[in-house]
N, C-alpha and C positions, 0 to 999 in steps of 0.2 A: 536203083542207079542214082548216084549223087552227081549233080551238075555244078561245076564251079565257075565263078566269074573271073574276069581279069583283075589282077592286082597292080594298079598303076603306081608309078613313082611321081610324086608331086612336090613342087617347091613349097616350103613352109614360109609363110609371110610372118616375119618376126623382127621387130625393130632392134632388139638386143643383138641378134645375129648380124644384122646389117651394120650396126655400130661397130662391131668387132671384125667386120669384113670376113665373116665366115658364112659359107653357103650351107643351108640346112634343107635336106629333102626328107620326105617321108614315104616309105613303102607301105601302100594301103592294103595290107593283108586282111584288114577288117572287112574289105569288100568281097573277099573270096566266096563267102556264103552267108546267108542271113542268120544261120544258127552256128554252123561249124566254122566260125570266123577266125581270122588271125593264124597263129601258129598251131591251132588245134588240129586242123586237117593235115597239115604238113607232118605233124608228129604221129598222127594216127594211120595215115594211108598205108605205109609198109607193114605196120603192126597188124592191121586188119587183113591185109593180103596174106600175111604169114599165118594168121589164125585160120583163114579159109583154106589155105593149102594144107594145113594140118588136120582139116576136117572138124574143127571146133565150131560149136554152135552157141556157146555162151561166152560172153566177154565179162571179165571181172576186174574191177579196179577200186581205187580208194581216193578220197578227197574230203574237203570240208563242206560246210553248209552252202557256200557260194562257189563251189568248184566249177570252173570253166571246163575242165577236163571231163568230169563226170557228165556235165550238161551236154557236151559234144558227143561223148561216147553213147549216151542214152539215145540221142537222135540218130546216130549212125546205126545203132542196133535196130531201131525201128525201121529205118530206111532199107536196111539190108536183110531184114527178117532174122536177126540174131538176138538171142536172149542176152540181157545185161543185168549185172549185179554190182551194186556200189556199196563199199564200206565207208561209212560217214563218221567223221570224228565229231560227235555231238551226242547229247542226251536225247533219248527217244521222246521225252516229254517237252522238249523245246519246241517253240513255234516253228513250223516248217517254212523254209524260205521259198520265194518264187522259183529259184533255181531247182530245188528239190521237187517242187510241185511239177515242173516241166519234166523232170526225170521220171517221176512216177507216171505221169500222163503218157509218156512214150514207152512205158512198160518196164522201166528199170526197177528191180527189187532192191530196196534199201535196207541195209543192216547197220544199225548204229552201234558204235563201239567207244570205249573209254580212251583216254589219252594213252594209257599203258598198252591197251590192245592195239591201238593205232600205231604206236611206236614199234611194236613187235612185227606188225605187217610190213613196215618199211624195210625190214631186214630180208624179206622174201621177195625177190624180184625176177624169178625165173618163170617162164611161161607155163610150166607144169605145176605151179604152186598148189592148185586144187585138183590135180589129175586123179588122185586116188579116190577122192570123194565124188568128183564130177569129171569123168573121163573125157567129156567133150568140151571142157572149159579151157579158157585161155586167159592167163593172168597178165595184166598190164600194171606196171609199177606206178607209183604216185606221179601225176603229171604226164604219164606215158614215157618217162625217162628210160632210155636204152639206146643201143646202137642203131636199131631200125628207126627210132624217132629222130635221132641225130642225122641219119642219112636223109630223112625226109626234109629236114630243115636245110640241108646242104643244097637242095634243089633250088633254093631262092637265088643262088648265084647265077643260074641259067637265065634269070629274068632281069638281071642288073647289068647294064652295059658299061656304065661309067665307073671310074675308080673313085673310091671314097677313102679319105684319110682315117676317119673314125666312123664306127657303126655303134649306135646305142640301142639297147633293147632291154625290156623288163625281164627280170630273172626270178623264177620260182624254183623249179627243180634243176634248172641249168641246162636242159637239153637244147634249147634254142641257142644259148650262148655257145655251147660246144659246136653245134652245127655251123654257126656263122664263123667261128674262129678257124675251123678246119678248112672251110672253103674260101674265105676271104683272107688269104695268106698275107696280103700286103696292106691290110687295114688293121687298125687297132680297134678291137671289139670290146665295148664296155657293157657289162651286165649290171643293171641297176636292181639291187635286191629289194623285193617288195615287202620283206619282213625283217624283223630284228633278229640278231643272233645268227646272221648268215655267213659269218667268217669261216665256218667249217667247210663251206663250199670251195674255198681256196684250194684245199688239199684234195677233196673228192673229185672236183672237176679237173684238176691237174692230172689225174690218172688217165683221163680221156683225151686231153688236148695239150699236155705238156705244162711246164711251170708257168705261173702267172707272170705277166710282163713280157712274155715272149711275143704274143700279139693280142693278149687279152688282159683285162683287169676287172675287178669286181668293186662296184661302188656300194658301200654298205651304210652310207651316211644319210640317205634320203628316204627311209622307210616311214617317216612321220610318226614313229612310235610303235609300229608293228603292222602286221598284215591287216589290210582293209582299214587302217587308221588314216586319218587325214588331219590337216591343219590349215591355217589361213594362207600360208605360203603356197601350199599345193592347190587350194581352191583358186587362188589368184592366177597362177600360171595356167591352169586349165581354162578359166573364164577368158583370160586375155588372148590365148591362142585360138579358142573357139570363136571369138569375136571377129578375128581377121582371117580365118581359114574355114574350109568346108567340112573338116573332119571333127568328130567328137572324141573325147578322151575319157576313159574310166579312171577313177582315183586309185585303183588297186595296183595297176601295172603301168599303163601308158602315161598317166599323169605324173607319176613319180619318175618315169624315165625323162620326161621333159624338165621336171624340177631339178634333177641331177645335171642335165645338160645346161640348164640356166646357170647353175652354180659354176660349172666348168668354164662357161663363157665369161661370166662375171669375174672370175679369178684369173683369167688369161691362161688357163691350162690348155686351151686349143689355139694354136698359132693363127695369126691373120692369114687369110688366103686358103685356109683348110676347107675341105668338103666333108660334110657330115650326113650320114644316112640314119634315120630313125626307123626302126621296124615297128609298125603298128600291129600289135599282137591280138587285136580284137578284145573280146571279153566285156563288151558293153552291157551284156545281160546282167552282169553283176552289180550294176548301178541301181537296180530296181529296189524299192522299199518293200519290206515284208507286209 
């Protein structure tokens, strides 16, 4: 059984927002669970239920060396007595990260694959991907992306009473952005891409939530050079916000989300008097050093 904590909404103390007369709140999904934090459980919960209803006993997915998704999936498998397997985009001789060490400790079987093999796996996103080889297996696409994951994210709206003009969230696979866009119809949802070359998401996500600029957009300018890359501007916004607030920010997703929001505020792209909600998607485990 997995017990979850409350995810409160808190005011962000930020001098720049005050100067611009913009109210910024943060939804603390990082507090949902010590391991399955942020959007990880929201994306997994209906997928896991579907796997159990189908009688599957092995969960299979894919991710990188620091994958929050694989990390959460491995823990869920251990907690629910389900086998887990993770395809990792890395060379088997590379030093194993603390993320993957946790996955192995929780019983996940890791299979390392090349970039070409990983790209091929991205094309297979149906639950029966490995059904012929492993009849009791359940396939979860990268990041858990899919309609059931999007549905899980939509549940956030049940916990938010106030109206927000803008909602900012870090973006990897795009499932969280899709769920927020579908359920917060009267807000503009901004997905901040955590990696370079994310423009392809404009079209692929549009198939799920309609054309961009309907009530969502993708910020692709604040990835700081690529996935898990960082720079002085990112470090500065993280340290300044952590100094005046009780939350911590990872540099992979949530730090970049605030970096993008800082830019929008500085450029006057958010009108005075607006209310902004930032979704903290967790992932602090990825800040550990190997």
